[in-house]
MISEDO-161615 format. One record per residue: residue number from 0; residue in three letters; y, z, x of N, C-alpha, C in turn. Coordinates in steps of 0.2 Angstrom, whole numbers, plus 2048, in hexadecimal, padded with zeros to 3 digits. Atoms other than C-alpha are relative to their C-alpha. Example, Ala and Ser with C-alpha at 12.3 -4.5 7.8 and 13.67 -1.06 7.14 Angstrom:
(0; ALA; (7FA; 800; 804); (7EA; 827; 83E); (806; 800; 804))
(1; SER; (7FA; 7FF; 7FC); (7FB; 824; 844); (805; 803; 7FC))
end
This chain:
(0; MET; (804; 800; 7FA); (850; 7E4; 814); (7FD; 7F9; 801))
(1; GLU; (803; 806; 7FE); (84B; 7D4; 81C); (7F8; 800; 801))
(2; THR; (807; 7FF; 7FF); (838; 7D1; 81A); (7FE; 7FC; 806))
(3; LYS; (802; 802; 7FA); (830; 7CE; 82B); (7F8; 801; 801))
(4; LEU; (807; 7FF; 7FF); (81E; 7CA; 82F); (7FF; 804; 807))
(5; LEU; (801; 7FB; 7FA); (817; 7D7; 83B); (7FA; 7FC; 805))
(6; THR; (805; 802; 7FB); (80D; 7D2; 84B); (7FB; 805; 800))
(7; LEU; (805; 7FB; 7FF); (7FD; 7DA; 84E); (802; 806; 804))
(8; LYS; (7FD; 7FB; 7FB); (805; 7E4; 85C); (804; 805; 7FC))
(9; GLU; (7FB; 7FC; 804); (813; 7EA; 850); (7FC; 804; 7FB))
(10; LEU; (804; 7FC; 805); (806; 7EF; 843); (7FC; 805; 803))
(11; GLN; (804; 7FB; 7FD); (7FB; 7F8; 84F); (804; 806; 802))
(12; ASP; (7FB; 7FB; 7FE); (80A; 801; 856); (803; 804; 7FA))
(13; SER; (7FD; 7FD; 806); (80F; 806; 844); (7FA; 804; 7FC))
(14; SER; (806; 7FE; 803); (7FD; 80B; 83F); (800; 808; 7FF))
(15; HIS; (7FF; 7F8; 801); (801; 81E; 841); (804; 801; 7FA))
(16; LEU; (7FB; 7FF; 806); (80E; 81C; 833); (7FC; 7FF; 7FA))
(17; ILE; (804; 801; 806); (800; 817; 827); (7F9; 801; 801))
(18; PRO; (806; 7FF; 7FF); (7F1; 820; 82B); (7FB; 7FF; 7FB))
(19; ASP; (806; 801; 804); (7E0; 81C; 823); (801; 7F9; 7FC))
(20; TRP; (7FF; 807; 803); (7E7; 80A; 81E); (7FC; 7FC; 805))
(21; GLU; (804; 805; 7FC); (7DA; 7FD; 824); (804; 7FA; 801))
(22; ILE; (7FD; 807; 7FE); (7E2; 7EE; 82D); (7FB; 7FB; 7FF))
(23; LEU; (805; 805; 801); (7D9; 7DF; 827); (804; 7F9; 802))
(24; ASN; (7FD; 806; 7FD); (7DD; 7CC; 82B); (808; 800; 7FE))
(25; SER; (7F9; 801; 802); (7ED; 7CA; 821); (802; 805; 7FB))
(26; ARG; (7FE; 7FB; 805); (7EE; 7DA; 817); (7FE; 807; 803))
(27; ILE; (802; 7F9; 7FF); (7ED; 7ED; 818); (7FD; 803; 7FA))
(28; ARG; (804; 7FD; 806); (7E1; 7F7; 80C); (7FF; 807; 801))
(29; LYS; (802; 7F9; 800); (7DE; 809; 807); (7FE; 801; 7F9))
(30; THR; (804; 7FE; 806); (7D3; 811; 7FA); (802; 807; 7FF))
(31; PHE; (7FE; 7FA; 802); (7D9; 820; 7F0); (7FB; 803; 7FB))
(32; GLN; (804; 7FD; 805); (7CE; 82C; 7E7); (804; 806; 7FC))
(33; PHE; (7FC; 7FB; 804); (7D4; 837; 7D8); (7FA; 803; 7FC))
(34; ARG; (805; 7FC; 804); (7CC; 844; 7CD); (7FD; 7FC; 7FA))
(35; ASN; (802; 803; 806); (7CC; 838; 7BE); (804; 7FA; 7FF))
(36; PHE; (7FC; 806; 801); (7D3; 828; 7B6); (807; 801; 7FF))
(37; ILE; (7F9; 7FF; 801); (7E3; 830; 7B0); (804; 801; 806))
(38; ASP; (7FD; 7FF; 7FA); (7E7; 836; 7C1); (801; 7FA; 804))
(39; ALA; (800; 806; 7FD); (7E3; 825; 7C8); (806; 7FC; 7FD))
(40; PHE; (7FB; 805; 804); (7EE; 81C; 7BB); (807; 803; 801))
(41; GLY; (7FA; 7FD; 7FE); (7FC; 829; 7BE); (803; 7FD; 807))
(42; PHE; (7FE; 803; 7FA); (7FC; 824; 7D0); (802; 7F9; 800))
(43; MET; (7FE; 807; 801); (7FC; 812; 7CC); (807; 7FF; 7FD))
(44; THR; (7F9; 801; 803); (80B; 814; 7C1); (806; 802; 805))
(45; LYS; (7FB; 7FE; 7FB); (815; 81D; 7CF); (800; 7FA; 805))
(46; VAL; (800; 805; 7FC); (810; 80F; 7DB); (803; 7FA; 7FD))
(47; ALA; (7FD; 805; 804); (815; 802; 7CE); (808; 800; 800))
(48; ILE; (7F8; 7FF; 800); (827; 809; 7CD); (803; 7FF; 807))
(49; ILE; (7FD; 802; 7F9); (829; 809; 7E0); (7FF; 7F9; 802))
(50; SER; (801; 807; 7FF); (822; 7F8; 7E1); (805; 7FC; 7FD))
(51; GLU; (7FB; 804; 804); (82E; 7F1; 7D4); (807; 801; 804))
(52; SER; (7F9; 7FF; 7FD); (83D; 7F9; 7DD); (800; 7FC; 807))
(53; LEU; (800; 804; 7FA); (837; 7F0; 7ED); (7FF; 7F9; 7FF))
(54; CYS; (802; 807; 802); (833; 7E0; 7E4); (7FA; 7FE; 805))
(55; HIS; (806; 801; 7FB); (823; 7E1; 7EE); (7FA; 803; 7FC))
(56; HIS; (805; 7FD; 804); (813; 7E3; 7E4); (7F9; 800; 803))
(57; PRO; (807; 800; 7FD); (801; 7E8; 7E9); (7FB; 7FC; 7FC))
(58; GLU; (806; 803; 803); (7F1; 7E0; 7E6); (7FB; 807; 7FF))
(59; TRP; (804; 7FA; 800); (7E6; 7EE; 7DF); (7FA; 800; 7FB))
(60; LYS; (806; 800; 805); (7D6; 7F3; 7D6); (7FF; 807; 7FE))
(61; ASN; (801; 7FA; 802); (7D3; 802; 7CC); (7F9; 801; 7FC))
(62; VAL; (807; 7FF; 803); (7C1; 808; 7C7); (800; 808; 7FF))
(63; TYR; (800; 7F9; 802); (7C2; 819; 7BE); (805; 804; 804))
(64; SER; (7FC; 7FC; 7FC); (7C8; 825; 7CB); (802; 7FE; 807))
(65; GLU; (7FE; 803; 7F9); (7CA; 819; 7DA); (805; 7FB; 7FF))
(66; VAL; (7FB; 806; 800); (7D8; 80E; 7DE); (800; 7FD; 807))
(67; THR; (800; 804; 7FA); (7D7; 801; 7EC); (807; 7FC; 800))
(68; ILE; (7FA; 804; 7FF); (7E8; 7FA; 7F2); (800; 7FB; 806))
(69; ASP; (7FF; 805; 7FB); (7EA; 7EA; 7FC); (808; 7FE; 800))
(70; LEU; (7F9; 803; 7FF); (7FB; 7E6; 803); (801; 7FA; 805))
(71; THR; (7FF; 806; 7FC); (800; 7D5; 80A); (807; 7FD; 7FD))
(72; THR; (7FA; 804; 802); (810; 7CA; 809); (7FE; 7F9; 800))
(73; HIS; (802; 807; 801); (80A; 7BA; 802); (804; 7FB; 803))
(74; GLU; (7FC; 805; 7FE); (819; 7B0; 806); (800; 7FF; 808))
(75; LEU; (800; 800; 7F8); (817; 7B4; 819); (7F9; 800; 802))
(76; ASN; (807; 801; 7FE); (804; 7B3; 818); (7FD; 806; 805))
(77; GLY; (802; 7FB; 7FC); (802; 7C4; 820); (803; 807; 7FE))
(78; ILE; (7FE; 7F9; 801); (807; 7D6; 822); (807; 801; 803))
(79; SER; (7F9; 800; 7FE); (81A; 7D9; 822); (802; 807; 800))
(80; ASN; (7FC; 7F9; 7FF); (826; 7E8; 825); (800; 803; 7F8))
(81; LEU; (7FF; 7FD; 807); (827; 7E9; 811); (7F9; 803; 7FE))
(82; ASP; (806; 7FD; 801); (814; 7EC; 811); (7FF; 807; 803))
(83; LEU; (800; 7F9; 7FD); (816; 7FA; 81D); (804; 805; 7FC))
(84; LYS; (7FC; 7FC; 804); (824; 801; 813); (7FD; 803; 7FA))
(85; LEU; (804; 7FE; 806); (81A; 801; 803); (7FA; 804; 801))
(86; ALA; (806; 7FC; 7FF); (80B; 808; 80B); (802; 808; 802))
(87; LYS; (7FE; 7F9; 7FE); (815; 817; 812); (803; 803; 7FA))
(88; SER; (7FE; 7FE; 806); (81D; 819; 801); (7FA; 803; 7FB))
(89; ILE; (806; 7FF; 803); (80C; 819; 7F9); (7FD; 807; 803))
(90; ASP; (802; 7FA; 7FD); (806; 826; 805); (804; 807; 7FF))
(91; GLU; (7FB; 7FB; 802); (815; 831; 801); (7FE; 803; 7F9))
(92; ILE; (802; 7FE; 806); (80F; 831; 7EF); (7FA; 805; 800))
(93; ILE; (806; 7FC; 7FF); (7FF; 838; 7F4); (801; 807; 803))
(94; LYS; (7FE; 7FA; 7FC); (806; 845; 800); (804; 805; 7FB))
(95; ASN; (7FC; 7FC; 805); (812; 84B; 7F2); (7FD; 802; 7FA))
(96; LYS; (803; 7FF; 807); (805; 84C; 7E4); (7FF; 807; 7FF))
(97; PRO; (802; 7F9; 801); (803; 85D; 7DC); (7F9; 802; 801))
end
């Protein structure tokens, strides 16, 4: 997949695909809440595996049961189609959790 910087219009038109992700200047952000640290860490492990397969890695922060993820494409200085793909994959993890 060729990595392409998204225009603001493209991002707004695609926002329904990544509900609850906040669109910031050059990144998208979402915070996830879990029951405890183990659940949060398990989620992060699943995200890490997907990220590695895409060769596209999140900026994230974990405090006990909360994980905040920022997605941006540094080499393009903004939000790309790869960020959108990773965000959708991350949402699928949550959707399919037991």
